[in-house]
C-alpha positions in Angstrom: 0.0 0.0 0.0 2.8 2.4 0.9 4.5 1.7 -2.5 1.2 2.3 -4.3 0.9 5.7 -2.6 4.3 6.7 -3.8 3.7 5.6 -7.4 0.2 7.1 -7.4 1.8 10.6 -6.9 5.0 10.0 -8.8 3.5 9.1 -12.2 1.4 12.3 -12.6 4.3 14.4 -11.2 6.6 13.2 -13.9 4.9 15.0 -16.7 4.0 18.1 -14.7 7.5 18.7 -13.1 9.3 17.8 -16.3 7.3 20.2 -18.3 7.7 23.0 -15.7 11.5 22.4 -15.7 11.6 22.6 -19.5 9.5 25.8 -19.7 11.6 27.5 -17.0 14.9 26.6 -18.6 16.2 25.9 -15.1 16.4 22.1 -15.3 19.4 21.8 -13.0 17.6 23.8 -10.2 14.5 21.6 -10.5 16.6 18.4 -10.4 18.5 19.5 -7.3 15.3 20.6 -5.6 13.5 17.3 -6.4 16.5 15.3 -5.2 16.6 17.3 -1.9 12.9 17.0 -1.4 13.0 13.3 -2.1 15.7 12.9 0.6 13.8 15.0 3.1 10.7 12.9 2.5 12.8 9.8 3.5 13.7 11.6 6.7 10.0 12.4 7.2 9.1 8.8 6.7 11.5 7.9 9.5 9.6 10.4 11.7 6.2 8.8 11.0 4.5 7.7 14.3 1.4 6.3 12.7 0.4 4.5 9.5 -1.4 7.6 8.2 1.8 9.7 8.6 3.8 6.9 6.9 1.4 7.0 3.9 1.4 10.8 3.8 5.2 11.0 3.8 5.3 8.4 1.0 2.7 10.5 -1.0 5.0 13.5 -0.7 8.0 11.4 -1.6 6.1 10.4 -4.8 5.6 14.0 -5.8 9.3 14.8 -5.2 10.4 11.7 -7.1 8.3 12.5 -10.1 10.6 15.1 -11.5 13.9 13.3 -11.1 13.7 10.9 -14.1 12.3 13.2 -16.8 14.6 16.1 -15.8 17.6 13.8 -15.7 16.7 12.4 -19.2 16.3 16.0 -20.5 19.7 17.1 -19.2 21.3 13.9 -20.5 19.8 14.4 -23.9 21.2 17.9 -24.1 24.6 17.1 -22.7 25.5 14.0 -24.6 26.2 13.6 -28.3 23.6 11.7 -30.3 26.1 8.9 -31.0 26.5 8.2 -27.2 23.0 9.2 -26.0 21.5 5.7 -25.7 24.5 4.5 -23.7 24.3 7.5 -21.4 20.6 7.1 -20.9 21.1 3.4 -20.1 23.8 4.1 -17.6 21.9 6.9 -15.9 18.7 4.8 -15.5 20.3 1.5 -14.6 23.0 2.7 -12.3 21.0 5.1 -10.3 17.5 3.7 -10.1 17.9 0.0 -10.8 21.3 -0.9 -9.3 21.5 1.5 -6.4 17.9 2.3 -5.6 16.3 -1.1 -6.2 19.1 -3.5 -5.4 21.9 -2.2 -3.2 19.9 0.2 -1.0 17.3 -2.4 0.1 20.0 -5.0 0.8 21.9 -2.6 3.0 18.9 -1.0 4.6 17.2 -4.2 5.6 20.2 -5.2 7.7 20.5 -1.7 9.1 16.8 -1.7 10.0 17.0 -5.1 11.7 19.9 -3.9 13.8 18.8 -0.3 14.6 15.1 0.0 13.7 13.1 1.0 10.6 12.9 4.7 11.6 16.7 5.0 11.5 16.9 3.1 8.3 14.8 5.8 6.6 17.1 8.5 8.0 20.1 6.7 6.5 18.2 6.3 3.2 18.0 10.0 2.8 21.7 10.7 3.1 22.7 9.5 -0.5 20.1 11.8 -2.0 21.5 14.8 -0.2 25.0 13.9 -1.3 23.7 13.4 -4.9 22.1 16.8 -4.8 25.5 18.4 -3.8 27.2 16.6 -6.7 24.5 17.6 -9.1 24.8 21.2 -8.1 28.6 21.1 -8.4 29.1 19.1 -11.6 26.0 19.3 -13.8 25.9 22.1 -16.4 22.7 24.1 -16.6 21.5 23.7 -20.2 20.9 27.0 -22.0 17.3 28.2 -22.0 15.5 26.8 -25.1 18.4 24.4 -25.8 17.1 21.3 -27.6 18.8 17.9 -28.3 20.5 17.5 -31.6 19.0 14.8 -33.7 21.1 11.9 -35.0 20.3 12.7 -38.6 17.6 14.7 -40.5 15.9 11.4 -41.2 15.5 10.7 -37.5 14.8 14.3 -36.4 11.3 13.7 -35.0 10.8 17.4 -34.7 13.4 17.7 -31.9 15.1 20.6 -33.7 12.1 22.3 -35.2 11.3 25.8 -34.0 
């Protein structure tokens, strides 16, 4: 149920947050803010003293999470040459979300939760996101306003470069 609450908010937030970031031209700011908000929601989950507060914190986490993938994809598409874009997208999605978020984190956090309690495990789970936000702020270049990905060839343009 808790996972459903997260996804229920995350999926609609993906389109809305991604579109706002594109329109504003401040993708990096939105990505850092979403990453910080996601981490803070993990801390908030650790503070939950009832099932209702647990669900509420996960709903908020879903909203925060919604912007991360579409904004990351947008920045990657703008920063990486067309010849390497597929590889870059695959690494970005599989390393961050699948390898770390879905495999490594649960393995480590279950043991931590068994030893120190689930509340503390959620506090610990928020730390990597805050570190990621610092790294994003420091090392990601803000794409220029209105910048669009370059298509691989005119035949594959798909209106990416049209005015």
